[in-house]
N, C-alpha and C positions, 0 to 999 in steps of 0.2 A: 504497497499500498504506498503511494509516493504521497511523504508528509507536507502539511501545511505548511506555505514558505512565510516568514515572517512580513507586517508591511509596516512601513514606513508612515505612517499615521500626517508625519510634518507637512509628508507632502502634499497629501488629501485634503488638510482642513486649506493650505497655500489654493490651493484650487477653487475650493469653494469661496474664497476671498474677492476674488474674479465676478467682474460686475459684468462683464461688453465682451465680444466677437473679439472685438482689433486688445482689448487687453486680454482673452486667451491666448488670441494669433502670440502676443508678442514674447506670455510665457512660455510659450510650449516651444517658443523657436529659438529662444537664449535655453533650456532644458533638454532639447532633445540635438541630434545628429539630422540634418534634413534626411537621410535615409531614414531614420526611425519617427522620423513625422509622416513621411511619405507610408509611409507601412497603414503606420496606425490610421491613416486620412483612409487610404487606399483600404480598408477593412471595415469604420463607417461605411465606404460606404456600398459596402459590398453586401454589412448586416442592412441598412438602407431596402438594399434593391431586393434583398431575398424575404422582407418583410412587406413589400408591395408584392410580391409574389414574380416577379421578374422572370427566367429561366436564367441556366447556368451559361450556354452559349450568349445568348444578349448580355449579363454582364459583365462574363468575359472582353468579350468584344467592346462595350461602353467604360470601364477600368482600366484593363490589362493585366490583372491580377487572373494568378493561374489558375486553374483550377484547383488543385492541391489548397491553396489558400480559402476560391470559395465552399469550397467544400469541410475543409476546419472551421471554419465563421459558421455555414450552415449548423455545423454540430455541435455551435458553443449558445447557437442559438435553441437550440430544439434541448440541450443539456445539461445550458452553463447557470448562472447563478442568479438568472433571467436581472441581470444590468441594464442590457441591450433591451428589451422589451419596458422597462421601467422609463428609460432615456424618451426611444418608442413615444408612452403613452403622455410623456407633461409636455412634448414638441406638440403634442395632436391636440393637446388641452385647451382649450378656453381659462388666458388667465384673469384675476381677481375685479377686474376693470372691466371684461368683456373682449379684451382681442384674443389673438391667439399669441401666443411663444413662435418669432421667427428668429432660427437658425442662421439665419441671414441680416441680422439689422440691431446696427445699434444701440443704444444707454435705455433709458428707464421707456419708453414711450416706440419699446421694440413689437413688431407684432400688431401694431393699429392700423 
């Protein structure tokens, strides 16, 4: 059985302090190498595409992700901790003021 890896809560607490997509971009560009950030962005796009019901060949053509990456992300969607589903549901849920949270908008008026 695989031992559960210890996580550094300081990193996740730091991420929670970020308020806008541009702040997130700045932080992650400082934190990650270009390759690491590109890989995370690609995996998230694959997860979005799978969540939207796209097929492997379509995702492969649109993202350039390998079939192994698509399979790994699909396995995580099916048997992971539910983190992707939590993010997807929050991105699709109206905020308290009636707008929706927009992944591409900046600032407090995001999604309105």
